[in-house]
C-alpha positions, 0 to 999 in steps of 0.5 A: 331403236327410236320412237315408233312413228307409225301404225300398223293396221292391228294398231289402228283397230286395236286402238279404235276398238274396230275390226282390222277389216273396217280400219282396211275399209277405211283405208281402201275408200281414202278416209284414212290415210296410210302408205303402203310398204313392201309388199302387199298387206303391209299398211303403215298409218303415221302417228301424227296423221292418225291424231289428227285424223281422230281429232277431226272427227271429233269435231265432224262429230260435234258438229252432227250432234250440235246440228241434231243428227241422231246418235243411233 
């Protein structure tokens, strides 16, 4: 099999130390780009898109911290 190009929602939940429900909520809200394949509940997140999303979140967090947003 070729190198994996997609993560499952469970993979992303593990990477982010989040619950699968939290990841599903991010997908449903459109915050985290994903594609639906096959039947119900079959979602995939392209690895390169996920990596870009993480970088964007790093940039947003750094910008918020520099503007004085509390980390609480």
